[in-house]
C-alpha positions in Angstrom: 9.2 -107.9 11.7 7.2 -105.0 13.1 6.2 -107.2 16.1 9.8 -108.0 16.9 10.7 -104.3 16.7 7.8 -103.4 19.1 8.9 -106.1 21.5 12.5 -104.8 21.4 11.4 -101.3 22.1 9.4 -102.4 25.1 12.5 -103.9 26.6 14.1 -100.7 27.9 17.4 -102.3 28.9 18.1 -103.5 25.3 17.3 -100.0 24.0 19.6 -98.5 26.6 22.4 -100.9 25.6 21.9 -100.2 21.9 22.1 -96.4 22.5 25.2 -96.8 24.7 26.8 -98.9 22.0 26.0 -96.3 19.3 27.3 -93.5 21.5 30.5 -95.5 22.2 31.1 -96.2 18.5 30.3 -92.6 17.6 32.8 -91.4 20.2 35.4 -93.8 18.8 34.8 -92.3 15.3 35.1 -88.8 16.7 38.4 -89.7 18.4 39.8 -91.3 15.3 38.8 -88.4 13.0 39.8 -85.7 15.5 43.1 -84.8 13.8 41.6 -84.6 10.3 38.6 -82.6 11.5 40.7 -80.3 13.6 43.0 -79.6 10.7 40.0 -78.9 8.4 38.5 -76.5 11.0 41.9 -74.8 11.4 42.1 -74.4 7.7 38.7 -72.9 7.5 39.6 -70.5 10.4 42.8 -69.5 8.6 40.8 -68.8 5.4 38.4 -66.6 7.3 41.1 -64.6 9.1 43.4 -64.2 6.1 47.0 -63.7 7.0 47.9 -64.8 10.6 50.9 -65.8 12.5 52.0 -69.4 12.1 52.2 -70.0 15.8 48.6 -68.8 16.3 47.4 -71.0 13.4 49.1 -74.1 14.9 47.7 -73.3 18.4 44.2 -73.0 16.9 44.6 -76.3 15.1 45.8 -78.0 18.3 42.8 -76.5 20.1 40.3 -77.9 17.6 42.0 -81.3 17.7 41.8 -81.3 21.5 38.2 -80.3 21.4 37.3 -83.3 19.3 39.4 -85.6 21.4 37.7 -84.5 24.5 34.2 -84.8 23.0 35.0 -88.2 21.5 36.6 -89.4 24.8 33.5 -88.4 26.8 31.2 -90.1 24.3 33.3 -93.3 24.2 33.8 -93.4 28.0 30.1 -92.8 28.7 29.0 -95.5 26.4 31.6 -97.9 27.7 30.7 -97.3 31.3 27.0 -97.8 30.5 27.8 -101.1 28.8 30.0 -102.2 31.6 27.5 -101.3 34.3 24.8 -103.3 32.5 27.1 -106.2 32.1 28.0 -106.2 35.9 24.3 -105.9 36.8 23.5 -109.3 35.2 
């Protein structure tokens, strides 16, 4: 088992593809969880500020959601492009 693992680590392309796949899947998870995470962070922000205007709260929640959507999209896109580039190379 250890020999197989060492051999796999020596093959840089396989490691790069594995990392790209993990980043892509991580980005997909961040994208799918962006609404729940954004709402949770907005709730935490509201608790720290106390009493704030509803519009400001909703704008803050939207900003948090968009933040996670952008991060997840970049991760997913970067991983996908790396996998596609490796596929087209072969």
